[in-house]
C-alpha atoms as one frame of an Amber mdcrd trajectory, in Angstrom:
protein
  79.522 102.878 113.468  82.989 101.790 112.546  83.376  99.486 109.645  84.415
  95.855 110.520  86.375  93.459 108.409  87.517  89.790 108.618  91.039  88.529
 108.355  93.128  85.375 108.956  96.380  86.226 110.743  99.171  84.961 113.040
 100.274  87.044 115.964 103.900  88.109 115.722 104.336  90.672 118.490 102.410
  91.986 121.567 102.784  94.885 123.952 100.886  95.970 127.021  98.440  98.888
 126.708  96.989 100.417 129.802  95.952  98.136 132.673  94.369  95.287 130.801
  94.708  95.648 127.044  97.246  94.451 124.499  98.372  95.865 121.170  98.872
  92.827 118.832 100.880  92.996 115.636  99.414  90.434 113.218 100.488  89.214
 109.838  97.289  88.676 107.847  96.819  86.941 104.477  94.392  89.537 103.290
  95.705  92.930 104.550  99.331  92.332 105.398 100.637  93.647 108.647  98.109
  95.204 111.032  98.248  96.442 114.625  95.077  96.058 116.672  93.989  96.383
 120.232  92.883  93.269 122.088  90.592  94.810 124.691  90.911  93.250 128.156
  93.307  90.572 126.826  95.422  90.773 129.999  92.535  89.989 132.322  92.651
  86.389 133.629  89.110  85.619 132.408  89.331  87.348 128.981  88.391  85.279
 125.907  91.104  87.189 124.013  93.823  86.255 126.506  95.036  83.012 124.889
  94.007  84.112 121.393  96.324  87.144 121.566  99.387  84.994 122.381 102.443
  84.866 120.153 102.264  82.600 117.123  98.520  81.893 117.529  96.623  81.865
 114.232  93.103  83.315 114.419  90.117  84.023 112.226  89.513  87.595 113.200
  86.663  90.075 113.132  88.209  93.592 113.432  86.550  96.956 113.945  88.296
  99.717 112.018  89.528 102.552 114.265  88.077 105.977 113.828  89.526 109.323
 114.979  87.682 112.549 115.552  90.659 114.334 114.069  91.686 113.160 110.499
  95.370 113.706 111.200  95.362 111.516 114.286  95.599 107.793 113.551  93.856
 105.214 115.712  94.373 101.516 116.099  91.839  98.937 114.969  90.175  96.736
 117.585  89.769  92.982 117.637  86.096  92.343 118.053  86.148  88.570 117.795
  88.887  85.909 117.465  88.523  82.218 116.705  91.696  80.229 117.026  92.359
  77.922 114.078  95.989  76.892 114.843  98.536  77.111 117.626 102.180  76.068
 117.969 102.405  74.969 121.631 105.773  73.227 121.269 107.514  76.465 120.294
 107.111  77.932 123.742 108.342  74.811 125.560 111.991  75.012 124.379 114.246
  78.014 124.284 115.928  76.958 121.004 112.623  76.639 119.141 111.175  79.741
 120.635 114.217  81.830 119.783 114.444  80.515 116.241 110.695  81.355 115.789
 111.184  84.837 117.076 114.150  85.278 114.774 112.055  84.337 111.740 109.284
  86.663 112.981 111.658  89.610 113.266 112.566  89.194 109.611 108.923  88.949
 108.591 108.068  92.083 110.554 110.645  93.939 108.464 109.554  92.474 105.237
 105.756  92.572 105.494 103.757  95.359 103.949 100.557  96.872 105.327  97.244
  97.251 103.535  98.339  94.697 100.902  97.743  90.954 100.691 100.680  88.931
 102.003  99.533  85.459 101.289 102.949  84.025 100.292 104.761  85.498 103.270
 102.013  84.247 105.619 102.134  80.748 104.267 105.942  80.638 104.224 106.191
  81.670 107.834 103.612  79.121 108.973 105.421  76.405 106.933 108.677  76.959
 108.765 106.961  77.336 112.196 105.353  73.939 111.513 108.780  72.441 110.796
 110.247  73.914 114.037 107.164  72.679 115.955 107.663  69.159 114.652 111.286
  68.901 115.987 111.794  66.552 118.926 112.366  67.920 122.414 115.992  66.883
 122.261 117.042  69.992 120.421 120.469  70.480 119.001 121.879  71.893 115.832
 118.709  70.724 114.016 117.139  74.035 115.206 119.900  76.020 113.523 119.527
  74.036 110.324 115.784  74.671 110.168 116.401  78.362 111.069 118.898  78.801
 108.224 116.411  77.117 105.866 113.690  79.553 106.887 115.964  82.621 106.577
 117.046  81.653 103.111 113.422  81.115 101.912 112.434  84.480 103.418 115.293
  86.189 101.534 114.249  84.432  98.328 110.682  85.581  98.709 111.957  89.146
  99.073 114.150  88.847  96.008 117.316  89.080  98.145 118.728  85.535  97.701
 122.520  85.496  98.032 124.420  84.209  95.027 125.907  80.867  96.185 125.960
  78.833  92.905 128.335  81.102  90.929 131.228  83.487  91.659 130.050  87.036
  91.878 133.259  88.189  90.081 133.633  85.697  87.244 130.057  84.283  87.074
 131.546  80.889  86.824 129.897  78.020  88.715 131.331  77.071  92.041 131.696
  73.360  92.852 132.839  72.658  96.410 135.529  69.985  96.718 134.291  67.926
  99.679 137.423  65.744  99.536 139.707  68.698 100.243 139.604  69.901 103.925
 141.496  73.076 102.884 139.190  74.138 100.060 137.689  77.530 100.650 135.554
  80.204  99.009 134.846  83.727  99.984 131.533  85.359 100.809 131.074  89.051
 100.301 127.957  90.702 101.715 128.407  93.826  99.632 128.911  91.866  96.349
 125.898  89.721  97.094 127.380  86.281  97.598 130.169  83.845  97.021 133.590
  84.780  95.479 136.294  82.512  94.141 139.301  83.374  96.239 141.742  82.855
  93.319 139.825  85.243  91.140 139.673  87.729  94.064 143.359  87.497  94.612
 144.175  87.890  90.910 141.943  91.062  90.816 143.685  92.425  93.899 147.180
  91.909  92.377 146.052  93.503  89.109 144.671  96.517  90.957 147.860  96.845
  92.908 149.952  96.793  89.673 147.713  99.329  88.048 147.986 101.633  91.099
 151.736 101.551  90.985 151.811 102.305  87.289 149.438 105.176  87.634 151.481
 106.700  90.456 154.667 106.395  88.499 155.860 109.814  87.128 157.139 108.142
  83.904 153.754 106.788  83.025 151.851 110.024  83.645 150.812 111.533  80.289
 150.464 115.278  79.724 146.668 114.822  79.428 144.042 113.406  81.696 142.726
 109.853  81.188 139.713 108.221  82.757 140.193 104.588  83.642 137.406 102.445
  85.059 138.498  99.819  87.588 136.458  96.925  88.840 135.901  97.310  92.524
 137.486  94.738  94.848 134.717  93.424  97.039 135.351  92.981 100.744 135.459
  89.336 101.808 133.110  89.219 104.789 133.880  85.543 105.613 135.382  82.333
 104.232 133.626  79.066 103.836 134.817  75.495 103.631 133.426  73.109 101.020
 130.892  71.600 103.469 129.410  75.035 104.330 129.184  76.013 100.757 127.494
  72.746  99.903 124.894  73.486 102.665 124.243  76.986 101.295 123.823  75.691
  97.757 121.236  73.181  98.808 119.183  75.517 101.076 116.852  76.370  98.136
 115.813  72.709  97.940 112.735  71.644 100.072 114.333  68.423 101.159 117.515
  70.033 102.603 116.540  68.841 106.072 117.283  65.256 105.184 120.917  66.223
 105.980 122.014  65.011 109.360 121.744  68.437 110.844 121.964  67.415 114.486
 125.650  66.331 114.218 126.907  69.030 111.888 128.426  72.171 113.305 128.651
  73.709 109.832 125.104  74.944 110.254 126.351  77.491 112.795 128.661  79.005
 110.186 125.875  79.021 107.646 123.477  80.712 110.035 126.037  83.425 110.904
 126.646  84.187 107.236 122.911  84.443 106.482 122.438  86.539 109.605 125.079
  89.110 108.533 123.693  89.208 105.016 120.111  89.588 106.249 121.058  92.366
 108.736 122.857  94.185 105.968 119.763  94.207 103.741 117.347  94.945 106.582
 119.473  97.792 107.787 119.037  96.666 111.410 120.241  93.887 113.749 118.223
  90.777 114.493 117.805  90.948 118.224 116.826  87.340 118.655 120.148  86.309
 117.080 122.041  87.068 120.328 119.733  84.659 122.127 120.616  81.929 119.541
 124.295  82.508 120.360 123.612  82.365 124.124 121.525  79.244 123.791 124.082
  77.248 121.908 126.941  78.527 124.023 125.088  77.345 127.124 124.262  74.000
 125.587 127.530  73.389 123.816 128.619  70.478 125.950 125.164  68.790 125.620
 125.251  69.143 121.852 128.748  67.725 121.599
């Protein structure tokens, strides 16, 4: 007989299999990411029907798959499932649902298989709970909570963007909230924020060096090797308010900010999205739904 094991996990993805089964991708605390068959889950009277839904947390008994040919992998099968938590509010609003799917996409890229993923499991559930608790009158508060979740997932993966210091000078950056024209650069390739004055100075120095090197008078009869600091590409520019938001995302009480009336969260989310996609090496498909949702609801939010 096949070996069975127990796990606590949250469903992140499902797909149809045959006429009545589902393949469920589950993030478990004990074994990381697993894919298992929920037999008969698509039948209307199946006990696994609701338990195999997205963002349902179950205590699982799983039968390990076995193949007659060693080189041919087989999927495990869910033998029993006892629901211990659900997030019903997430599926009742497009904004909440899309933000939750957005976070789940990142988790699916970060999670490991056959290794405990307790921190990732708990972090995802924490942010799903925060989205679940939002009122039905959704606005930019959804984007604020989404940005908070993305930042924490990046931190857990060791990919936090540098937002407290300039990546060129390593000097602290203090946004001037009294100056509407104050700006700072953000470079995805450099890993975070860049003082625009330092960036411009480096660009001018590089241009001057290039002219001197190309001058025939300055060319010596021997070869010299000169190391130049690379000029990072500025991916976007932030105002003082947006940088202040980014700098406070690492704090658990960031959501005390009046997110619902602040369109700066849209800029912050876009920056974190581009940064995350760069490190994941793939687009976040749910992000386009976020754009569509807020484009369709712009007048209501304003």
